[in-house]
Backbone bond lengths (Angstrom), bond angles and torsions (degrees), N, CA, C in turn:
res aa  C-N    CA-C-N  psi(-1)  N-CA   C-N-CA  omega(-1)  CA-C   N-CA-C  phi
1 M - - - 1.460 - - 1.522 109.61 -
2 K 1.329 115.95 136.76 1.458 121.04 177.25 1.527 109.01 -100.96
3 I 1.325 116.00 113.78 1.452 121.57 178.09 1.526 108.04 -109.48
4 E 1.320 116.00 119.85 1.464 121.20 -177.62 1.522 108.93 -141.44
5 K 1.334 116.08 137.21 1.460 120.80 177.94 1.522 109.04 -103.80
6 I 1.333 115.10 124.93 1.464 121.75 -177.54 1.514 108.85 -113.40
7 N 1.315 117.40 125.72 1.457 120.67 178.16 1.522 110.22 -78.04
8 L 1.344 117.03 132.41 1.465 121.97 -178.26 1.518 113.15 -101.77
9 N 1.315 116.90 -8.65 1.453 120.52 -175.54 1.527 108.91 -140.83
10 E 1.338 116.72 114.42 1.461 120.67 -176.97 1.525 112.29 -61.24
11 D 1.339 115.94 -25.93 1.460 120.32 -177.39 1.522 113.41 -93.17
12 D 1.332 117.05 -2.82 1.464 119.67 -176.26 1.518 109.51 -148.20
13 T 1.308 117.41 105.38 1.459 121.71 -176.88 1.530 112.73 -72.85
14 N 1.332 117.79 -7.03 1.467 121.16 179.23 1.529 112.78 -80.68
15 V 1.326 117.38 -18.76 1.467 121.18 -178.12 1.522 108.09 -90.38
16 T 1.330 115.87 105.96 1.462 120.30 -171.04 1.528 112.12 -138.38
17 L 1.326 113.81 158.75 1.461 122.50 170.14 1.522 106.69 -120.58
18 T 1.330 116.76 118.87 1.466 121.34 179.66 1.520 109.63 -105.66
19 T 1.327 116.61 128.65 1.459 121.67 -179.13 1.526 110.82 -92.83
20 Y 1.318 115.17 142.81 1.467 123.07 170.63 1.528 105.20 -129.55
21 L 1.333 114.56 80.72 1.460 121.35 -172.17 1.523 110.02 -96.81
22 L 1.323 115.73 124.92 1.464 120.25 179.16 1.525 110.12 -73.46
23 D 1.311 116.24 138.80 1.460 121.11 178.91 1.521 110.57 -67.79
24 D 1.312 115.26 144.71 1.461 119.92 173.46 1.527 108.74 -73.18
25 S 1.312 116.82 154.55 1.461 120.37 -178.23 1.518 110.35 -152.81
26 E 1.320 116.06 140.94 1.461 120.66 175.61 1.518 111.92 -69.76
27 E 1.334 117.24 -11.46 1.466 120.52 -179.94 1.526 112.40 -93.48
28 M 1.338 116.71 -4.91 1.473 118.09 -177.47 1.524 110.67 -128.25
29 L 1.311 118.84 -107.96 1.470 120.13 -174.03 1.524 113.40 -77.83
30 I 1.307 118.27 -16.04 1.470 123.32 174.75 1.528 110.89 53.03
31 G 1.334 116.04 57.33 1.453 120.39 173.65 1.513 116.11 90.36
32 K 1.325 117.69 -6.56 1.467 119.34 179.45 1.530 110.38 -77.61
33 S 1.318 115.67 155.72 1.463 121.24 179.82 1.524 110.98 -82.11
34 R 1.336 115.47 156.03 1.459 122.36 -179.49 1.530 110.16 -116.86
35 P 1.333 117.72 154.84 1.470 120.29 166.47 1.523 109.52 -64.68
36 A 1.319 116.62 166.95 1.468 120.85 -178.14 1.520 110.41 -140.70
37 V 1.340 115.32 157.42 1.460 122.53 177.40 1.528 108.13 -122.88
38 L 1.324 116.74 124.76 1.470 123.10 177.08 1.520 108.47 -102.61
39 I 1.331 116.97 117.44 1.463 122.80 -171.00 1.520 111.13 -102.80
40 C 1.342 115.42 132.29 1.462 122.50 174.04 1.534 108.37 -115.15
41 P 1.320 118.79 106.56 1.469 120.63 178.03 1.530 111.19 -65.27
42 G 1.336 115.93 159.77 1.455 121.02 175.81 1.513 111.83 -91.09
43 G 1.341 114.48 -171.25 1.455 120.58 -179.63 1.512 112.99 142.75
44 G 1.341 116.41 17.41 1.456 120.88 174.42 1.517 114.45 65.40
45 Y 1.342 117.16 23.30 1.474 122.87 -174.99 1.527 111.01 60.72
46 M 1.336 116.67 15.83 1.461 121.48 176.20 1.526 111.01 -104.35
47 F 1.337 117.73 -25.43 1.455 124.25 174.05 1.517 106.83 -160.93
48 T 1.324 117.69 173.22 1.459 120.57 172.37 1.527 108.14 -116.49
49 S 1.313 115.61 125.19 1.462 122.59 -169.84 1.527 112.19 -74.91
50 D 1.325 116.20 128.11 1.461 121.00 173.61 1.525 110.88 -63.47
51 R 1.321 117.05 -31.12 1.468 121.41 -178.16 1.526 112.19 -66.44
52 E 1.322 116.58 -19.70 1.469 120.86 -178.97 1.525 111.56 -114.51
53 A 1.328 115.06 25.06 1.461 120.27 -177.35 1.533 110.43 -118.25
54 E 1.332 117.20 -99.91 1.465 120.18 -173.82 1.532 114.31 -58.21
55 P 1.353 120.76 -40.58 1.467 118.20 178.54 1.529 112.78 -58.32
56 L 1.336 116.63 -36.44 1.461 119.30 177.32 1.518 110.74 -69.89
57 A 1.344 116.36 -40.11 1.464 119.87 179.26 1.523 111.01 -60.43
58 L 1.325 116.39 -43.70 1.463 119.88 -179.66 1.523 111.24 -67.37
59 R 1.332 116.18 -34.15 1.479 119.08 178.94 1.518 110.85 -68.18
60 F 1.337 117.39 -42.76 1.465 119.23 177.35 1.527 110.74 -67.72
61 A 1.332 117.17 -35.23 1.461 120.30 177.01 1.524 110.67 -62.87
62 S 1.336 116.68 -35.65 1.471 120.21 179.24 1.524 111.69 -65.68
63 M 1.330 116.99 -18.36 1.462 121.52 176.52 1.532 111.95 -82.78
64 G 1.342 116.23 -10.93 1.457 119.74 -178.00 1.510 113.97 103.29
65 Y 1.340 117.35 10.24 1.462 121.40 -179.78 1.526 110.37 -105.76
66 H 1.332 116.49 141.62 1.456 118.58 167.91 1.529 107.77 -63.60
67 A 1.327 116.82 151.19 1.460 120.18 179.85 1.527 109.96 -134.15
68 F 1.331 114.53 152.07 1.454 122.47 177.87 1.525 108.27 -139.25
69 V 1.319 116.74 144.21 1.459 121.33 174.36 1.515 108.66 -116.86
70 L 1.319 115.97 124.71 1.465 122.09 177.46 1.528 109.08 -101.54
71 R 1.309 116.47 117.60 1.465 121.76 170.46 1.527 106.04 -94.91
72 Y 1.318 115.93 90.94 1.454 121.75 -177.34 1.531 110.22 -79.54
73 S 1.328 116.64 171.71 1.466 120.51 -177.05 1.521 111.15 -67.61
74 V 1.318 115.15 128.77 1.458 122.35 176.40 1.524 108.63 -136.33
75 F 1.320 116.79 168.91 1.464 120.06 -172.60 1.522 112.63 -61.26
76 S 1.317 117.87 -33.76 1.464 120.36 -177.22 1.515 112.00 -65.52
77 N 1.350 116.84 -16.85 1.461 118.97 176.28 1.520 111.45 -62.77
78 S 1.337 117.18 -17.15 1.451 120.27 177.59 1.530 111.53 -88.60
79 G 1.335 115.95 1.68 1.459 120.39 176.05 1.509 114.06 107.19
80 L 1.337 119.07 0.86 1.459 122.85 -179.81 1.520 108.99 -125.34
81 A 1.316 117.09 142.87 1.457 120.65 -178.16 1.524 112.14 -90.32
82 F 1.326 117.60 -29.04 1.459 120.83 -175.32 1.528 107.99 -140.11
83 P 1.325 118.13 111.69 1.466 119.84 -173.22 1.520 113.60 -73.22
84 D 1.303 115.41 147.08 1.453 123.00 171.20 1.529 106.68 -112.83
85 P 1.337 117.23 104.48 1.462 120.23 -176.07 1.528 114.22 -56.92
86 K 1.343 116.67 -21.92 1.463 119.50 -178.48 1.533 112.53 -82.29
87 K 1.333 116.86 -18.36 1.465 119.70 -173.51 1.530 113.34 -122.69
88 D 1.327 117.47 -32.39 1.456 120.35 -168.24 1.521 112.91 -90.77
89 A 1.311 114.86 152.08 1.464 120.92 174.72 1.522 109.55 -81.24
90 I 1.321 116.19 152.53 1.465 121.26 177.96 1.527 109.06 -68.15
91 Y 1.322 116.07 136.69 1.458 120.86 172.81 1.521 107.07 -100.67
92 M 1.328 117.28 100.89 1.456 121.56 -168.16 1.529 113.45 -63.36
93 N 1.337 117.85 -30.71 1.463 119.22 -178.12 1.520 113.17 -62.01
94 S 1.340 117.04 -28.34 1.464 119.64 -177.07 1.528 112.72 -87.23
95 T 1.323 117.07 -5.06 1.465 119.72 -176.14 1.521 111.22 -87.98
96 Y 1.334 114.18 154.92 1.469 121.50 177.47 1.522 109.93 -57.34
97 P 1.374 118.50 137.57 1.472 128.42 4.22 1.523 114.29 -102.91
98 N 1.325 118.52 20.92 1.469 120.52 -174.59 1.532 114.17 -56.57
99 P 1.351 119.87 -44.97 1.466 118.36 -177.26 1.537 114.13 -60.93
100 I 1.334 118.07 -37.37 1.471 117.26 178.68 1.522 110.63 -71.75
101 R 1.307 117.41 -31.34 1.469 119.67 177.31 1.523 111.06 -66.87
102 E 1.311 117.14 -29.96 1.461 119.51 177.40 1.528 111.08 -70.96
103 I 1.325 117.98 -29.08 1.469 119.73 170.70 1.518 109.44 -63.14
104 G 1.333 116.40 -45.37 1.464 120.28 177.89 1.516 111.75 -58.23
105 K 1.326 117.24 -42.68 1.465 121.15 179.14 1.518 110.82 -63.35
106 A 1.334 116.43 -41.59 1.460 120.28 178.38 1.525 110.97 -62.04
107 L 1.331 117.14 -43.54 1.468 120.63 179.34 1.523 110.95 -63.25
108 L 1.319 117.72 -40.15 1.468 120.57 178.70 1.527 110.92 -63.93
109 I 1.324 117.72 -39.03 1.464 120.98 178.27 1.528 110.43 -65.68
110 I 1.327 116.54 -43.90 1.468 119.98 178.68 1.524 110.05 -61.75
111 N 1.318 116.86 -43.53 1.462 120.17 178.85 1.522 111.90 -65.32
112 E 1.318 116.65 -36.90 1.461 121.03 178.58 1.527 111.23 -61.28
113 H 1.334 116.55 -33.96 1.462 121.99 -178.29 1.532 112.09 -104.03
114 A 1.317 117.48 14.13 1.464 120.53 -172.44 1.523 112.81 -57.06
115 E 1.312 117.68 -42.98 1.468 120.31 -179.09 1.519 110.54 -68.13
116 E 1.327 116.48 -45.53 1.470 121.46 -179.77 1.521 111.35 -63.18
117 W 1.341 116.54 -43.05 1.457 121.07 -176.21 1.523 113.12 -88.29
118 K 1.334 116.29 -4.20 1.469 122.38 -178.68 1.534 111.11 57.27
119 V 1.341 114.05 55.41 1.458 122.52 178.08 1.520 109.05 -110.62
120 R 1.330 116.92 134.04 1.461 121.54 171.99 1.531 107.96 -74.75
121 S 1.316 116.95 103.77 1.461 120.37 -172.96 1.525 112.77 -65.99
122 D 1.329 117.75 -20.88 1.464 120.73 177.84 1.522 112.34 -91.93
123 Q 1.343 116.61 6.29 1.467 121.03 -178.21 1.531 110.30 -134.17
124 I 1.334 115.81 53.84 1.461 121.25 176.31 1.521 108.26 -105.49
125 V 1.311 116.22 118.50 1.462 123.48 -175.17 1.529 109.22 -102.11
126 L 1.320 117.36 133.91 1.459 121.57 173.91 1.525 109.25 -87.58
127 S 1.324 116.52 141.70 1.469 119.99 176.74 1.521 108.55 -139.36
128 G 1.340 116.59 121.93 1.452 120.91 -177.35 1.510 112.21 -137.16
129 Y 1.341 115.43 161.19 1.456 122.62 -174.91 1.523 108.62 -137.41
130 S 1.338 116.35 130.57 1.455 122.49 -178.52 1.528 110.05 57.82
131 A 1.346 118.56 -120.26 1.465 119.57 178.21 1.521 110.90 -62.29
132 G 1.326 117.31 -32.11 1.459 119.97 176.11 1.516 111.82 -64.70
133 A 1.343 117.01 -34.16 1.464 120.71 175.40 1.525 110.00 -66.36
134 H 1.350 116.23 -41.05 1.462 119.14 175.83 1.519 110.64 -60.64
135 N 1.329 116.91 -45.31 1.461 120.84 -179.68 1.528 111.10 -59.31
136 C 1.337 116.80 -45.84 1.469 120.94 179.67 1.526 111.34 -65.47
137 A 1.333 116.95 -44.96 1.459 120.27 -178.47 1.527 110.95 -64.25
138 L 1.335 116.26 -40.68 1.462 119.25 179.62 1.524 110.61 -66.66
139 Y 1.332 116.22 -36.46 1.465 118.06 174.57 1.527 110.80 -64.29
140 C 1.329 116.85 -39.80 1.470 120.72 -177.56 1.526 113.15 -61.31
141 V 1.326 117.67 -27.43 1.466 119.73 179.30 1.525 111.44 -97.74
142 N 1.342 117.02 2.18 1.466 120.49 -178.09 1.524 114.49 -127.21
143 W 1.323 117.91 -0.39 1.462 120.27 -171.81 1.530 112.80 -58.75
144 N 1.320 117.92 -28.49 1.471 120.96 179.49 1.524 112.28 -111.49
145 K 1.331 116.49 20.09 1.463 121.33 179.19 1.539 109.84 -101.90
146 P 1.342 117.63 160.14 1.471 120.84 -176.74 1.524 114.68 -54.45
147 V 1.354 118.27 -31.92 1.468 120.08 -179.36 1.529 111.20 -58.46
148 I 1.339 117.04 -25.71 1.462 122.23 176.62 1.527 111.09 -104.74
149 T 1.329 117.55 -53.43 1.465 120.76 -172.55 1.522 112.61 -66.05
150 D 1.334 117.75 -41.12 1.465 119.79 178.71 1.520 111.25 -68.51
151 Y 1.314 116.20 -33.84 1.460 120.70 -178.63 1.529 111.04 -66.23
152 F 1.333 116.79 -42.86 1.460 120.45 -176.48 1.529 112.84 -93.20
153 N 1.327 117.21 -22.22 1.467 120.94 -177.11 1.533 109.79 49.39
154 S 1.326 114.24 50.60 1.456 121.08 -174.34 1.532 109.25 -130.60
155 P 1.346 118.15 151.93 1.474 119.97 177.08 1.527 111.46 -55.01
156 Q 1.319 116.27 139.99 1.453 120.62 -175.69 1.524 112.99 -63.29
157 E 1.347 117.23 -26.04 1.459 119.60 -177.13 1.535 111.65 -58.04
158 G 1.326 116.56 -36.31 1.457 119.83 -178.42 1.507 114.04 -78.46
159 L 1.330 116.89 -7.47 1.458 122.02 -177.35 1.528 112.54 -108.65
160 K 1.317 117.23 -6.04 1.468 121.37 -172.18 1.520 112.20 -84.28
161 P 1.341 118.54 123.72 1.467 120.66 172.75 1.526 109.86 -82.08
162 A 1.329 116.13 145.57 1.463 119.92 -178.10 1.521 112.28 -81.71
163 A 1.335 116.87 -29.10 1.467 122.01 -177.45 1.526 107.31 -172.34
164 A 1.327 116.07 178.77 1.465 120.16 178.45 1.521 110.16 -145.72
165 I 1.337 115.79 140.69 1.465 123.36 173.37 1.524 106.28 -118.57
166 L 1.337 116.91 114.92 1.454 121.31 -168.01 1.527 111.46 -129.08
167 G 1.339 115.59 133.51 1.456 120.54 179.51 1.511 112.54 -119.22
168 Y 1.318 116.17 132.64 1.471 126.94 173.48 1.538 113.39 39.31
169 G 1.333 114.89 53.36 1.458 119.95 -176.67 1.521 114.19 -96.63
170 V 1.333 114.67 166.31 1.466 122.72 171.30 1.523 107.18 -95.66
171 Y 1.335 116.69 123.90 1.456 120.54 -176.95 1.527 112.84 -124.41
172 D 1.328 116.96 -9.13 1.466 120.32 -178.72 1.526 108.04 -149.24
173 F 1.336 116.39 105.44 1.463 120.31 -176.12 1.526 112.43 -69.39
174 E 1.312 117.20 -25.03 1.464 119.65 177.78 1.521 110.11 -64.20
175 L 1.336 116.97 -40.70 1.458 121.26 176.87 1.529 111.37 -71.25
176 Q 1.329 116.50 -40.43 1.451 120.11 -172.47 1.525 113.58 -72.08
177 K 1.326 117.31 -32.34 1.467 118.89 -173.78 1.524 112.80 -65.96
178 D 1.328 117.02 -21.49 1.465 120.64 179.58 1.524 112.98 -101.58
179 F 1.352 116.74 5.65 1.458 120.00 -176.83 1.526 110.82 -79.30
180 K 1.317 116.37 122.35 1.462 122.18 177.18 1.525 108.14 -142.44
181 T 1.314 115.26 151.10 1.450 119.67 171.20 1.519 108.38 -112.23
182 E 1.317 117.22 158.18 1.461 121.20 -174.64 1.522 112.94 -61.63
183 S 1.338 116.59 -30.60 1.467 119.56 -172.99 1.524 113.93 -96.85
184 A 1.341 118.58 -2.08 1.462 117.95 -169.89 1.521 113.99 -142.08
185 D 1.321 117.69 31.08 1.463 119.97 -175.97 1.524 112.77 -57.45
186 E 1.345 117.12 -47.64 1.459 120.32 -172.85 1.525 112.07 -64.66
187 W 1.340 117.11 -48.75 1.458 118.15 -178.14 1.515 111.92 -70.58
188 Q 1.345 118.20 -28.17 1.461 119.50 176.89 1.520 111.28 -67.15
189 V 1.320 117.13 -38.27 1.464 120.35 176.48 1.520 109.75 -62.35
190 K 1.338 117.07 -45.06 1.462 121.28 179.13 1.522 111.08 -63.44
191 L 1.336 116.07 -40.72 1.458 120.02 -179.99 1.524 110.74 -65.73
192 N 1.337 117.25 -44.12 1.461 120.69 178.63 1.521 111.20 -62.28
193 D 1.349 116.62 -40.01 1.465 120.14 178.36 1.530 110.90 -64.20
194 A 1.339 116.32 -42.01 1.470 120.06 179.23 1.525 110.95 -65.28
195 F 1.343 115.81 -42.26 1.469 120.94 177.74 1.526 110.05 -60.41
196 N 1.334 116.64 -49.54 1.462 120.66 -179.15 1.522 111.60 -60.59
197 F 1.339 116.29 -40.67 1.462 119.96 -179.35 1.523 110.76 -65.96
198 A 1.342 116.25 -40.91 1.464 120.05 -179.81 1.517 111.95 -67.38
199 Y 1.344 116.83 -37.60 1.472 119.89 -172.74 1.525 113.64 -97.17
200 F 1.326 116.86 -35.46 1.467 120.20 -177.32 1.527 113.17 -105.86
201 G 1.339 116.36 -14.86 1.457 119.68 -176.68 1.510 113.08 78.47
202 K 1.322 117.38 13.32 1.468 122.98 179.01 1.519 108.40 -159.11
203 T 1.307 117.46 155.09 1.468 120.81 178.95 1.523 111.97 -87.98
204 K 1.325 117.73 -29.92 1.457 122.25 177.22 1.520 108.63 -101.41
205 V 1.307 115.87 115.17 1.458 121.43 -171.11 1.522 110.19 -105.91
206 T 1.323 116.62 136.26 1.462 121.41 -179.08 1.521 110.78 -71.89
207 D 1.321 115.90 158.42 1.465 121.25 179.73 1.525 111.54 -60.82
208 D 1.332 116.95 -38.89 1.463 120.40 179.79 1.522 111.59 -62.75
209 L 1.334 116.31 -41.15 1.459 120.46 -179.50 1.523 110.76 -71.44
210 I 1.323 116.44 -35.99 1.467 120.14 175.32 1.520 110.46 -60.38
211 L 1.322 117.08 -44.47 1.463 120.88 -179.92 1.516 111.49 -65.20
212 S 1.329 117.31 -47.23 1.466 120.35 -175.94 1.522 112.43 -67.53
213 S 1.338 117.40 -15.43 1.463 121.27 -178.81 1.517 112.96 -109.80
214 S 1.325 117.69 10.10 1.466 122.52 -178.18 1.521 110.37 -110.06
215 P 1.333 118.31 94.99 1.465 120.26 -174.89 1.520 114.46 -58.49
216 A 1.329 118.65 -31.33 1.466 120.15 179.67 1.523 111.59 -62.79
217 Q 1.323 116.58 -25.33 1.460 120.77 178.95 1.524 112.40 -86.56
218 L 1.334 117.40 -7.41 1.462 121.07 -171.82 1.522 113.85 -120.08
219 V 1.326 117.23 8.15 1.466 120.62 178.50 1.524 110.03 -60.17
220 D 1.332 116.37 134.72 1.464 120.55 175.51 1.518 109.26 -141.38
221 K 1.322 117.13 -171.55 1.466 121.57 -173.93 1.528 112.82 -65.16
222 D 1.325 117.89 -17.99 1.463 121.38 -178.25 1.525 113.04 -95.74
223 T 1.319 117.42 1.84 1.467 121.32 176.67 1.525 109.26 -70.44
224 P 1.333 119.11 131.59 1.473 120.64 -177.99 1.528 112.52 -74.27
225 P 1.335 117.77 163.48 1.468 121.94 176.54 1.525 111.38 -58.79
226 M 1.341 115.41 152.36 1.463 119.34 -176.27 1.527 111.88 -137.53
227 F 1.332 114.38 147.02 1.461 123.67 169.65 1.518 105.78 -114.01
228 L 1.329 116.79 121.63 1.467 121.82 -174.62 1.526 110.49 -121.50
229 W 1.331 116.43 142.49 1.462 118.73 172.55 1.525 109.85 -148.56
230 A 1.330 114.33 154.65 1.465 121.17 -178.93 1.524 108.35 -163.98
231 T 1.337 116.22 176.95 1.460 121.49 177.08 1.526 110.22 -123.72
232 R 1.333 115.68 142.41 1.459 120.12 -178.34 1.520 111.79 -64.75
233 E 1.340 117.67 -31.99 1.461 121.37 -176.02 1.526 113.84 -80.75
234 D 1.303 118.28 -2.17 1.465 121.50 -178.65 1.527 110.04 -54.77
235 N 1.336 117.54 119.44 1.464 120.50 -178.20 1.530 112.14 -106.23
236 V 1.338 116.80 12.70 1.463 122.03 175.12 1.520 110.51 -108.99
237 V 1.323 115.83 -47.05 1.465 121.79 177.37 1.524 107.81 -121.04
238 S 1.297 116.77 120.86 1.464 121.13 -178.04 1.528 111.34 -60.29
239 V 1.327 115.38 139.48 1.461 120.48 177.25 1.528 111.19 -61.53
240 T 1.340 117.20 -21.19 1.464 120.11 177.77 1.527 111.88 -65.44
241 Q 1.336 117.48 -17.38 1.463 119.63 173.25 1.525 110.58 -62.23
242 T 1.325 116.21 -43.91 1.465 120.30 -178.84 1.520 111.80 -74.46
243 T 1.331 116.73 -43.03 1.469 117.78 178.42 1.526 110.39 -66.27
244 G 1.331 117.27 -34.18 1.460 120.47 177.29 1.519 112.19 -66.97
245 M 1.321 116.74 -38.82 1.462 119.94 177.57 1.518 110.50 -67.20
246 A 1.321 116.77 -40.69 1.466 120.50 177.09 1.526 110.42 -60.76
247 H 1.321 116.05 -42.33 1.470 120.19 178.01 1.525 111.10 -61.52
248 A 1.325 116.66 -42.63 1.466 120.41 179.93 1.524 111.02 -62.99
249 L 1.321 117.25 -41.08 1.459 121.09 177.81 1.528 110.87 -65.16
250 A 1.330 115.83 -42.37 1.463 120.04 179.83 1.530 111.46 -62.20
251 M 1.319 116.52 -40.23 1.464 120.40 -178.16 1.523 111.96 -66.14
252 K 1.324 117.39 -26.01 1.472 120.94 179.70 1.531 112.49 -100.85
253 G 1.323 116.78 3.63 1.460 120.04 177.13 1.518 114.34 73.24
254 I 1.343 117.58 25.41 1.460 121.73 179.23 1.525 109.44 -88.12
255 P 1.333 118.89 128.94 1.468 120.16 178.60 1.529 111.69 -59.93
256 F 1.323 116.06 137.98 1.462 119.82 177.72 1.515 109.88 -157.13
257 E 1.337 113.91 163.11 1.464 122.34 171.72 1.519 106.02 -137.05
258 T 1.320 116.96 138.25 1.470 119.34 -179.23 1.516 110.77 -137.53
259 H 1.345 115.32 145.08 1.466 122.19 179.75 1.521 109.00 -134.11
260 I 1.317 116.20 124.09 1.469 122.52 177.06 1.527 107.94 -113.47
261 Y 1.318 116.32 119.97 1.461 121.18 179.48 1.527 109.87 -97.01
262 E 1.325 115.90 142.39 1.471 120.33 -177.74 1.528 111.43 -67.79
263 K 1.320 116.73 -44.33 1.468 121.40 -175.09 1.529 110.52 -99.96
264 G 1.332 115.08 154.25 1.454 118.62 170.76 1.512 114.78 125.07
265 H 1.355 115.69 132.60 1.452 120.43 178.14 1.535 110.39 -86.20
266 H 1.302 114.92 -178.22 1.465 120.92 -177.90 1.527 110.38 -72.54
267 G 1.338 115.67 146.14 1.453 121.34 171.17 1.516 115.49 78.16
268 L 1.317 118.19 36.44 1.465 120.60 -176.32 1.523 113.52 -74.90
269 S 1.319 117.98 -18.70 1.466 121.36 -176.25 1.538 108.82 54.26
270 L 1.333 118.45 -125.56 1.465 119.99 -179.46 1.524 113.11 -75.07
271 S 1.332 117.26 -14.14 1.462 123.39 -178.21 1.528 111.91 61.81
272 T 1.333 115.74 29.63 1.463 122.29 175.72 1.529 108.45 -127.81
273 Q 1.341 116.47 175.83 1.455 119.13 -179.34 1.536 112.18 -65.61
274 A 1.343 117.42 -17.22 1.460 120.76 178.54 1.525 112.18 -64.22
275 T 1.334 116.88 -25.06 1.467 120.53 -178.37 1.522 112.01 -125.58
276 A 1.322 116.98 15.33 1.467 120.86 -174.42 1.514 112.51 -88.97
277 K 1.338 115.34 136.62 1.462 121.39 169.13 1.522 109.80 -92.73
278 S 1.326 115.57 -27.20 1.466 121.72 176.83 1.523 108.07 -149.73
279 K 1.319 116.41 174.78 1.460 120.45 -179.75 1.528 111.74 -63.65
280 E 1.338 116.19 -24.13 1.467 119.25 178.83 1.524 112.44 -64.84
281 D 1.339 117.67 -19.84 1.458 121.85 -179.55 1.518 113.09 -86.11
282 I 1.337 116.30 2.82 1.462 120.97 178.42 1.516 108.56 -111.40
283 I 1.310 116.12 106.09 1.467 121.58 179.62 1.524 107.61 -127.53
284 H 1.323 115.70 107.41 1.459 119.96 -171.23 1.526 112.68 -68.59
285 E 1.321 116.45 -22.21 1.464 118.32 176.66 1.525 111.68 -68.18
286 V 1.336 117.23 -17.16 1.465 121.98 -174.63 1.525 112.20 -106.46
287 D 1.336 117.89 -24.46 1.462 119.40 -168.33 1.523 114.51 -68.53
288 N 1.333 117.91 -4.61 1.463 118.81 177.54 1.524 113.09 -83.28
289 W 1.356 117.64 -2.11 1.460 118.51 -178.81 1.525 111.45 -59.52
290 I 1.342 117.16 -36.66 1.466 119.72 -176.84 1.533 110.85 -69.85
291 G 1.334 116.95 -32.42 1.459 120.02 174.98 1.517 111.88 -67.65
292 L 1.331 116.03 -39.10 1.465 119.88 176.45 1.526 110.24 -65.71
293 A 1.337 116.13 -38.73 1.465 119.71 177.40 1.531 110.69 -65.43
294 E 1.333 116.56 -36.92 1.464 120.15 178.02 1.524 110.96 -62.38
295 T 1.336 117.03 -44.55 1.464 120.44 177.05 1.519 110.59 -60.38
296 W 1.328 116.52 -43.72 1.470 122.06 178.93 1.527 110.40 -60.59
297 L 1.333 117.09 -43.20 1.466 121.29 178.66 1.527 111.38 -66.99
298 N 1.327 116.51 -44.94 1.462 119.92 -178.35 1.519 111.91 -61.86
299 N 1.324 116.68 -37.05 1.462 120.04 178.19 1.525 111.80 -69.12
300 R 1.338 115.51 -32.65 1.462 120.11 -175.34 1.533 111.99 -90.34
301 F 1.323 116.61 -40.40 1.467 121.22 -175.90 1.529 110.43 -133.86
302 P 1.335 117.66 69.55 1.464 119.71 178.65 1.528 110.75 -69.84
303 L 1.324 116.31 152.52 1.459 119.88 174.54 1.526 109.73 -66.99
304 D 1.322 115.64 151.31 1.467 122.06 -176.90 1.523 109.67 -83.04
305 L 1.322 114.96 78.43 1.461 121.47 -176.50 1.525 111.34 -100.75
306 V 1.326 115.97 150.11 1.468 120.14 173.78 1.527 108.33 -74.25
307 E 1.314 116.26 161.97 1.461 120.81 -176.56 1.523 112.39 -67.65
308 K 1.335 116.64 -41.14 1.468 120.38 -177.32 1.522 110.01 -132.68
309 T 1.325 115.49 149.26 1.451 120.63 176.94 1.522 109.56 -69.23
310 P 1.345 118.27 126.61 1.473 120.43 179.67 1.526 111.19 -59.11
311 I 1.339 116.34 143.73 1.469 121.40 178.25 1.518 108.49 -71.43
312 F 1.329 115.60 128.24 1.471 120.29 -178.59 1.521 109.47 -75.83
313 N 1.332 116.25 131.33 1.471 122.48 -179.11 1.534 109.59 -93.33
314 F 1.342 116.34 94.26 1.455 120.20 -178.28 1.531 111.66 -67.13
315 E 1.341 117.23 -32.22 1.464 119.96 -179.88 1.527 110.57 -63.10
316 Q 1.347 117.35 -39.53 1.444 120.58 179.85 1.533 109.95 -65.94
317 L 1.330 116.89 -35.09 1.470 120.08 178.27 1.529 110.47 -64.39
318 L 1.330 116.86 -41.30 1.467 121.06 -178.65 1.512 111.77 -68.14
319 D 1.346 116.22 -33.25 1.466 120.02 179.98 1.519 110.36 -66.41
């Protein structure tokens, strides 16, 4: 496997694209290109979570796909992990629409190296979690819109995602801003304010900005297929975000698959010890989501394999 970190921003060494490229082998694809998964970790646009980065890349690589991790601009890139809107200065790189443009830049780099890296440029899947899911979903509804195409002045083919695999994301800010649980009203208000400050540069967001940043409201015929999952017990992002996104996809006739688990808090990642900070992050009722996603990927983007393994010519080896 070739692991390489590529800096995407000369002024910020935190914004990177890390490759997890599977080695070519005469025993497998023999020089053929593979589909790839581009991963956007979550972290509320305040940081990018390690738990939703390399472990996911290695898991997708184990399926036979090349993987990439995008560390897009977040507030912590300015030196702080959690913003205080009353004291801190706005970090403009983390505000809309910069993070989705960094997905576009990552896709262009992958396409530029597609032949060298043996990547199927028409089969690059976005995968995001929490804020990373929002970033991926928002890119999916904007990849052919002026906010992306005018910025890069590049052919749309190099900017188009083939599909998306998204976990416990925010897809509609109108729904999310009123989400509260009985036991956590105060900290949820603080968290929402910090999120808004990191992503919008303000705590009070206008209706126009809410709409332009809510992918569930912007789904159209060019939105790629999606695999969505979440947990009903999530007390950070309402499960209605995922059901609402599924509804939006259904209304526009976009293929999708969705799984809602009864148990589980926010940010479970793989829900196994590979991504666990504590035993609470291991919930076996949830950890099958990645297997379901693998089946979904295999059905949509199978590797280009021959029907039968060629018979090995031992006589030629001896000669």
